KELOGU-897654 format. One record per residue: z, y, x of N, C-alpha, C in turn. Coordinates in nm, 3 decimals, always signed. Each point is the difference from the previous one (the first is absolute). Layout:
// residues N
r nZ: Z nY: Y nX: X caZ: Z caY: Y caX: X cZ: Z cY: Y cX: X
...
// end
This chain:
// residues 118
r nZ: -1.960 nY: -0.317 nX: +2.493 caZ: +0.051 caY: +0.015 caX: -0.117 cZ: -0.181 cY: +0.201 cX: -0.032
r nZ: -0.055 nY: -0.079 nX: -0.075 caZ: -0.102 caY: +0.166 caX: -0.027 cZ: +0.018 cY: +0.058 cX: -0.041
r nZ: +0.017 nY: +0.120 nX: -0.004 caZ: -0.008 caY: +0.056 caX: -0.149 cZ: -0.141 cY: +0.051 cX: -0.078
r nZ: -0.064 nY: -0.020 nX: -0.062 caZ: -0.104 caY: +0.035 caX: -0.006 cZ: -0.065 cY: +0.061 cX: -0.160
r nZ: +0.021 nY: +0.124 nX: +0.057 caZ: +0.035 caY: +0.110 caX: -0.069 cZ: -0.199 cY: +0.008 cX: -0.088
r nZ: +0.004 nY: +0.111 nX: -0.067 caZ: -0.118 caY: +0.028 caX: -0.085 cZ: -0.053 cY: +0.139 cX: -0.001
r nZ: -0.149 nY: -0.014 nX: +0.119 caZ: +0.000 caY: +0.158 caX: -0.057 cZ: -0.054 cY: +0.053 cX: -0.098
r nZ: +0.068 nY: +0.113 nX: -0.079 caZ: -0.101 caY: +0.008 caX: -0.102 cZ: +0.051 cY: +0.152 cX: +0.017
r nZ: -0.140 nY: +0.048 nX: -0.021 caZ: -0.103 caY: +0.149 caX: +0.076 cZ: +0.086 cY: +0.071 cX: -0.204
r nZ: -0.006 nY: +0.136 nX: +0.042 caZ: +0.044 caY: +0.083 caX: -0.097 cZ: -0.042 cY: +0.124 cX: -0.006
r nZ: -0.126 nY: +0.059 nX: +0.054 caZ: -0.110 caY: +0.104 caX: +0.051 cZ: +0.109 cY: +0.058 cX: +0.052
r nZ: -0.062 nY: +0.062 nX: +0.031 caZ: +0.048 caY: +0.175 caX: +0.062 cZ: -0.045 cY: +0.097 cX: -0.015
r nZ: +0.069 nY: +0.136 nX: -0.020 caZ: +0.059 caY: +0.106 caX: -0.070 cZ: -0.178 cY: +0.084 cX: -0.009
r nZ: -0.057 nY: -0.035 nX: +0.089 caZ: -0.173 caY: +0.068 caX: -0.028 cZ: -0.068 cY: -0.137 cX: -0.096
r nZ: +0.032 nY: -0.118 nX: -0.053 caZ: -0.067 caY: -0.059 caX: -0.112 cZ: +0.051 cY: +0.095 cX: -0.064
r nZ: +0.101 nY: -0.003 nX: -0.044 caZ: +0.073 caY: -0.029 caX: -0.100 cZ: -0.025 cY: +0.170 cX: -0.036
r nZ: +0.038 nY: +0.148 nX: +0.082 caZ: -0.057 caY: +0.077 caX: -0.025 cZ: -0.155 cY: +0.037 cX: -0.059
r nZ: -0.076 nY: -0.076 nX: +0.015 caZ: -0.200 caY: -0.035 caX: +0.000 cZ: +0.027 cY: -0.042 cX: -0.152
r nZ: +0.061 nY: -0.056 nX: -0.021 caZ: +0.031 caY: -0.054 caX: -0.129 cZ: +0.095 cY: +0.071 cX: -0.137
r nZ: +0.077 nY: +0.067 nX: +0.046 caZ: +0.092 caY: +0.097 caX: -0.058 cZ: -0.153 cY: +0.104 cX: -0.103
r nZ: -0.030 nY: +0.046 nX: +0.180 caZ: -0.098 caY: +0.139 caX: -0.053 cZ: -0.123 cY: -0.057 cX: -0.042
r nZ: -0.104 nY: -0.147 nX: -0.015 caZ: -0.047 caY: -0.090 caX: -0.053 cZ: -0.001 cY: +0.028 cX: -0.154
r nZ: +0.200 nY: +0.019 nX: -0.103 caZ: +0.035 caY: -0.074 caX: -0.123 cZ: -0.005 cY: +0.220 cX: -0.057
r nZ: +0.018 nY: +0.044 nX: +0.129 caZ: +0.044 caY: +0.188 caX: -0.038 cZ: -0.192 cY: -0.053 cX: -0.062
r nZ: -0.053 nY: -0.032 nX: +0.069 caZ: -0.181 caY: +0.055 caX: -0.001 cZ: +0.021 cY: -0.010 cX: -0.164
r nZ: +0.025 nY: -0.191 nX: +0.055 caZ: -0.092 caY: -0.053 caX: -0.119 cZ: +0.104 cY: +0.039 cX: -0.189
r nZ: +0.046 nY: +0.083 nX: -0.007 caZ: +0.174 caY: +0.099 caX: -0.042 cZ: -0.052 cY: +0.091 cX: -0.056
r nZ: -0.081 nY: +0.095 nX: +0.051 caZ: -0.103 caY: +0.140 caX: +0.044 cZ: -0.111 cY: -0.034 cX: -0.102
r nZ: -0.081 nY: -0.061 nX: +0.023 caZ: -0.120 caY: -0.059 caX: -0.068 cZ: +0.045 cY: -0.015 cX: -0.089
r nZ: +0.109 nY: -0.118 nX: -0.062 caZ: +0.033 caY: +0.010 caX: -0.153 cZ: +0.064 cY: +0.151 cX: -0.048
r nZ: +0.000 nY: +0.050 nX: +0.013 caZ: +0.123 caY: +0.141 caX: -0.033 cZ: -0.201 cY: +0.035 cX: -0.071
r nZ: -0.062 nY: +0.034 nX: +0.113 caZ: -0.166 caY: +0.033 caX: +0.016 cZ: -0.036 cY: +0.042 cX: -0.129
r nZ: +0.026 nY: -0.166 nX: -0.051 caZ: -0.088 caY: -0.056 caX: -0.069 cZ: +0.054 cY: -0.038 cX: -0.142
r nZ: +0.194 nY: +0.105 nX: +0.030 caZ: +0.047 caY: +0.028 caX: -0.117 cZ: -0.027 cY: +0.078 cX: -0.012
r nZ: -0.079 nY: +0.106 nX: +0.035 caZ: -0.028 caY: +0.128 caX: -0.062 cZ: -0.101 cY: -0.049 cX: -0.018
r nZ: -0.162 nY: -0.039 nX: +0.039 caZ: -0.176 caY: -0.001 caX: -0.035 cZ: +0.038 cY: -0.020 cX: -0.134
r nZ: -0.084 nY: +0.099 nX: -0.082 caZ: -0.086 caY: -0.058 caX: -0.174 cZ: -0.032 cY: -0.149 cX: +0.021
r nZ: -0.042 nY: -0.111 nX: -0.004 caZ: -0.093 caY: -0.098 caX: +0.046 cZ: +0.084 cY: -0.141 cX: -0.113
r nZ: -0.110 nY: -0.047 nX: -0.036 caZ: +0.000 caY: -0.071 caX: -0.105 cZ: +0.146 cY: -0.103 cX: -0.023
r nZ: +0.070 nY: -0.053 nX: -0.065 caZ: +0.145 caY: -0.065 caX: +0.029 cZ: -0.076 cY: -0.050 cX: +0.049
r nZ: -0.104 nY: -0.129 nX: -0.074 caZ: +0.027 caY: -0.183 caX: +0.059 cZ: +0.018 cY: +0.023 cX: +0.172
r nZ: -0.142 nY: +0.104 nX: +0.043 caZ: -0.036 caY: -0.024 caX: +0.098 cZ: +0.206 cY: +0.024 cX: +0.168
r nZ: +0.024 nY: +0.121 nX: -0.019 caZ: +0.120 caY: +0.090 caX: -0.034 cZ: +0.052 cY: -0.086 cX: +0.007
r nZ: +0.066 nY: -0.112 nX: -0.029 caZ: +0.110 caY: -0.096 caX: -0.045 cZ: -0.046 cY: -0.150 cX: +0.201
r nZ: -0.119 nY: -0.026 nX: -0.112 caZ: -0.040 caY: -0.083 caX: +0.082 cZ: -0.025 cY: +0.066 cX: +0.119
r nZ: +0.012 nY: +0.100 nX: +0.086 caZ: -0.030 caY: +0.019 caX: +0.123 cZ: +0.192 cY: +0.087 cX: +0.037
r nZ: +0.079 nY: -0.016 nX: -0.065 caZ: +0.157 caY: +0.054 caX: +0.046 cZ: +0.072 cY: -0.169 cX: -0.039
r nZ: -0.048 nY: -0.091 nX: -0.133 caZ: -0.001 caY: -0.125 caX: +0.136 cZ: -0.043 cY: -0.085 cX: +0.144
r nZ: -0.119 nY: -0.036 nX: -0.025 caZ: -0.018 caY: +0.032 caX: +0.179 cZ: +0.096 cY: +0.011 cX: +0.032
r nZ: +0.026 nY: +0.166 nX: +0.037 caZ: +0.066 caY: +0.059 caX: +0.129 cZ: +0.102 cY: +0.028 cX: -0.064
r nZ: +0.082 nY: -0.065 nX: -0.078 caZ: +0.160 caY: +0.002 caX: +0.017 cZ: -0.012 cY: -0.178 cX: -0.024
r nZ: -0.031 nY: -0.124 nX: +0.031 caZ: -0.030 caY: -0.122 caX: +0.076 cZ: -0.033 cY: +0.022 cX: +0.135
r nZ: -0.044 nY: +0.112 nX: +0.054 caZ: -0.085 caY: -0.059 caX: +0.138 cZ: +0.184 cY: +0.037 cX: +0.086
r nZ: +0.019 nY: +0.163 nX: -0.124 caZ: +0.161 caY: -0.018 caX: +0.096 cZ: +0.085 cY: -0.087 cX: -0.009
r nZ: +0.026 nY: -0.057 nX: -0.074 caZ: +0.108 caY: -0.108 caX: -0.029 cZ: -0.022 cY: -0.134 cX: +0.085
r nZ: -0.125 nY: -0.028 nX: -0.006 caZ: -0.055 caY: -0.090 caX: +0.126 cZ: +0.043 cY: +0.072 cX: +0.152
r nZ: +0.003 nY: +0.146 nX: +0.035 caZ: +0.057 caY: +0.057 caX: +0.144 cZ: +0.110 cY: -0.010 cX: +0.006
r nZ: +0.081 nY: +0.030 nX: -0.119 caZ: +0.154 caY: +0.025 caX: -0.031 cZ: +0.032 cY: -0.156 cX: +0.040
r nZ: -0.093 nY: -0.137 nX: -0.058 caZ: +0.101 caY: -0.078 caX: -0.089 cZ: -0.002 cY: -0.059 cX: +0.210
r nZ: -0.131 nY: -0.025 nX: +0.073 caZ: -0.044 caY: -0.056 caX: +0.108 cZ: +0.099 cY: +0.050 cX: +0.117
r nZ: -0.049 nY: +0.186 nX: -0.013 caZ: +0.089 caY: +0.005 caX: +0.173 cZ: +0.145 cY: +0.063 cX: -0.033
r nZ: +0.058 nY: +0.069 nX: -0.127 caZ: +0.122 caY: +0.094 caX: -0.076 cZ: +0.116 cY: -0.186 cX: +0.036
r nZ: -0.072 nY: -0.097 nX: -0.108 caZ: +0.048 caY: -0.136 caX: -0.015 cZ: -0.017 cY: -0.092 cX: +0.094
r nZ: -0.033 nY: +0.039 nX: +0.085 caZ: -0.078 caY: -0.103 caX: +0.150 cZ: -0.054 cY: -0.112 cX: -0.044
r nZ: -0.071 nY: +0.006 nX: -0.086 caZ: -0.001 caY: -0.100 caX: -0.041 cZ: -0.115 cY: -0.099 cX: +0.049
r nZ: -0.053 nY: +0.099 nX: +0.081 caZ: -0.233 caY: -0.030 caX: +0.107 cZ: +0.158 cY: -0.044 cX: +0.103
r nZ: +0.025 nY: -0.036 nX: +0.004 caZ: +0.121 caY: -0.092 caX: +0.102 cZ: +0.043 cY: -0.098 cX: -0.055
r nZ: +0.033 nY: -0.022 nX: -0.129 caZ: +0.060 caY: -0.103 caX: +0.009 cZ: -0.051 cY: -0.138 cX: -0.015
r nZ: +0.032 nY: -0.111 nX: -0.020 caZ: -0.131 caY: -0.085 caX: -0.060 cZ: -0.067 cY: -0.014 cX: -0.035
r nZ: -0.032 nY: -0.098 nX: -0.033 caZ: -0.154 caY: -0.042 caX: -0.042 cZ: +0.041 cY: -0.041 cX: -0.166
r nZ: +0.185 nY: -0.111 nX: -0.088 caZ: -0.006 caY: -0.056 caX: -0.073 cZ: +0.083 cY: +0.207 cX: -0.074
r nZ: +0.102 nY: +0.010 nX: +0.108 caZ: +0.084 caY: +0.087 caX: -0.119 cZ: -0.170 cY: +0.174 cX: -0.032
r nZ: -0.062 nY: +0.007 nX: +0.010 caZ: -0.171 caY: -0.003 caX: -0.048 cZ: -0.100 cY: +0.029 cX: -0.096
r nZ: +0.046 nY: -0.176 nX: +0.014 caZ: -0.085 caY: -0.059 caX: -0.105 cZ: +0.150 cY: -0.035 cX: -0.075
r nZ: +0.127 nY: +0.011 nX: +0.017 caZ: +0.035 caY: +0.019 caX: -0.163 cZ: +0.018 cY: +0.180 cX: -0.127
r nZ: -0.036 nY: +0.075 nX: +0.187 caZ: -0.011 caY: +0.185 caX: -0.109 cZ: -0.155 cY: -0.019 cX: -0.039
r nZ: -0.110 nY: +0.016 nX: +0.039 caZ: -0.133 caY: +0.023 caX: -0.004 cZ: -0.017 cY: -0.056 cX: -0.187
r nZ: +0.018 nY: -0.163 nX: -0.045 caZ: -0.021 caY: -0.017 caX: -0.094 cZ: +0.096 cY: +0.083 cX: -0.132
r nZ: +0.092 nY: +0.097 nX: +0.034 caZ: +0.091 caY: +0.016 caX: -0.104 cZ: -0.055 cY: +0.209 cX: -0.014
r nZ: -0.002 nY: +0.023 nX: +0.154 caZ: -0.070 caY: +0.065 caX: -0.020 cZ: -0.193 cY: +0.072 cX: -0.093
r nZ: -0.044 nY: -0.151 nX: -0.033 caZ: -0.154 caY: +0.011 caX: -0.072 cZ: +0.062 cY: -0.073 cX: -0.106
r nZ: +0.101 nY: -0.066 nX: -0.043 caZ: +0.008 caY: +0.010 caX: -0.161 cZ: +0.039 cY: +0.142 cX: -0.019
r nZ: +0.143 nY: +0.083 nX: +0.053 caZ: -0.014 caY: +0.141 caX: -0.034 cZ: -0.144 cY: +0.090 cX: -0.006
r nZ: -0.102 nY: -0.003 nX: +0.022 caZ: -0.074 caY: +0.076 caX: +0.008 cZ: -0.114 cY: -0.051 cX: -0.076
r nZ: -0.034 nY: -0.202 nX: -0.063 caZ: -0.004 caY: -0.014 caX: -0.164 cZ: +0.055 cY: +0.085 cX: -0.107
r nZ: +0.175 nY: -0.027 nX: +0.044 caZ: +0.037 caY: +0.060 caX: -0.143 cZ: -0.070 cY: +0.098 cX: -0.021
r nZ: -0.001 nY: +0.137 nX: +0.089 caZ: +0.021 caY: +0.115 caX: -0.031 cZ: -0.257 cY: +0.062 cX: -0.047
r nZ: -0.009 nY: -0.149 nX: +0.073 caZ: -0.140 caY: +0.041 caX: -0.095 cZ: +0.008 cY: -0.070 cX: -0.124
r nZ: +0.070 nY: -0.066 nX: -0.024 caZ: +0.023 caY: -0.066 caX: -0.140 cZ: +0.073 cY: +0.115 cX: -0.081
r nZ: -0.009 nY: +0.086 nX: +0.007 caZ: +0.097 caY: +0.117 caX: -0.100 cZ: -0.072 cY: +0.127 cX: +0.042
r nZ: -0.033 nY: +0.000 nX: +0.119 caZ: -0.090 caY: +0.114 caX: -0.052 cZ: -0.066 cY: +0.062 cX: -0.108
r nZ: -0.129 nY: -0.081 nX: -0.029 caZ: -0.104 caY: -0.015 caX: -0.119 cZ: +0.167 cY: +0.066 cX: -0.090
r nZ: +0.071 nY: -0.097 nX: -0.058 caZ: +0.035 caY: +0.084 caX: -0.085 cZ: +0.115 cY: +0.063 cX: -0.065
r nZ: +0.026 nY: +0.060 nX: +0.149 caZ: +0.030 caY: +0.137 caX: +0.003 cZ: -0.092 cY: +0.078 cX: -0.008
r nZ: -0.117 nY: +0.004 nX: +0.030 caZ: -0.115 caY: +0.153 caX: -0.028 cZ: -0.058 cY: -0.036 cX: -0.164
r nZ: +0.043 nY: -0.166 nX: -0.033 caZ: -0.007 caY: +0.008 caX: -0.186 cZ: +0.031 cY: +0.060 cX: -0.036
r nZ: +0.222 nY: +0.001 nX: +0.046 caZ: +0.062 caY: +0.095 caX: -0.063 cZ: -0.054 cY: +0.169 cX: +0.006
r nZ: -0.027 nY: -0.010 nX: +0.134 caZ: -0.033 caY: +0.166 caX: -0.035 cZ: -0.103 cY: +0.085 cX: -0.114
r nZ: -0.015 nY: -0.115 nX: -0.020 caZ: -0.162 caY: +0.123 caX: -0.173 cZ: +0.171 cY: -0.030 cX: -0.102
r nZ: +0.061 nY: -0.053 nX: +0.009 caZ: +0.090 caY: -0.040 caX: -0.183 cZ: +0.018 cY: +0.065 cX: +0.011
r nZ: +0.002 nY: +0.187 nX: +0.082 caZ: +0.143 caY: +0.073 caX: -0.023 cZ: -0.074 cY: +0.052 cX: -0.133
r nZ: +0.074 nY: +0.050 nX: -0.132 caZ: -0.052 caY: +0.080 caX: -0.042 cZ: -0.047 cY: +0.143 cX: -0.029
r nZ: -0.141 nY: -0.045 nX: -0.051 caZ: -0.097 caY: +0.145 caX: -0.021 cZ: +0.046 cY: +0.106 cX: -0.143
r nZ: -0.039 nY: +0.152 nX: +0.049 caZ: +0.088 caY: +0.025 caX: -0.079 cZ: -0.183 cY: +0.072 cX: -0.131
r nZ: -0.011 nY: +0.010 nX: -0.102 caZ: -0.100 caY: +0.009 caX: -0.043 cZ: -0.020 cY: +0.149 cX: -0.081
r nZ: +0.119 nY: +0.038 nX: +0.082 caZ: -0.083 caY: +0.143 caX: -0.008 cZ: +0.133 cY: +0.119 cX: +0.140
r nZ: -0.024 nY: +0.076 nX: +0.052 caZ: -0.019 caY: +0.125 caX: +0.086 cZ: +0.191 cY: +0.042 cX: -0.083
r nZ: +0.083 nY: -0.024 nX: +0.142 caZ: +0.103 caY: +0.030 caX: +0.001 cZ: +0.061 cY: +0.123 cX: -0.017
r nZ: +0.028 nY: +0.068 nX: -0.093 caZ: +0.047 caY: +0.106 caX: -0.008 cZ: +0.025 cY: +0.103 cX: +0.103
r nZ: -0.017 nY: +0.090 nX: +0.038 caZ: -0.001 caY: +0.132 caX: +0.064 cZ: +0.088 cY: +0.027 cX: -0.031
r nZ: +0.098 nY: +0.075 nX: +0.089 caZ: +0.136 caY: +0.100 caX: -0.037 cZ: -0.111 cY: +0.134 cX: -0.052
r nZ: +0.096 nY: +0.128 nX: -0.053 caZ: -0.092 caY: +0.085 caX: -0.052 cZ: +0.057 cY: +0.079 cX: +0.132
r nZ: +0.031 nY: +0.114 nX: +0.024 caZ: +0.017 caY: +0.110 caX: +0.071 cZ: +0.090 cY: +0.123 cX: -0.045
r nZ: +0.189 nY: +0.011 nX: -0.003 caZ: +0.034 caY: +0.106 caX: -0.086 cZ: -0.079 cY: +0.165 cX: +0.070
r nZ: -0.022 nY: +0.081 nX: -0.040 caZ: -0.014 caY: +0.125 caX: +0.001 cZ: +0.076 cY: +0.085 cX: -0.036
r nZ: -0.014 nY: +0.089 nX: +0.015 caZ: +0.099 caY: +0.087 caX: -0.042 cZ: +0.056 cY: +0.015 cX: -0.113
r nZ: -0.156 nY: -0.011 nX: -0.080 caZ: -0.037 caY: +0.077 caX: -0.130 cZ: +0.112 cY: -0.071 cX: -0.091
r nZ: -0.014 nY: -0.127 nX: +0.055 caZ: +0.090 caY: -0.138 caX: -0.086 cZ: +0.135 cY: +0.011 cX: +0.021
// end
């Protein structure tokens, strides 16, 4: 009776360290972009793209889906596509609602500083 065990490549410390460094780098870029003044649509597009790249790295390497069978990947990828499509459905509504704030017709009152005479 021969025992047949499948070999499962779990990755090396060097591989996981390099993925971790890439995730730190992408997070640093996202933080840097958060403080740069730019058009909101442009910034959100860049941040969404970077977040998708980070999520793909995490799913592929830290959740070991890169090393799993194709059938498991084919069950996860469609759900990811659906989630991304839902984000694109709701983004225009959030941009529209940002313009619905109350706009003052007159400037807000300014507090008068008290002097010693008053």
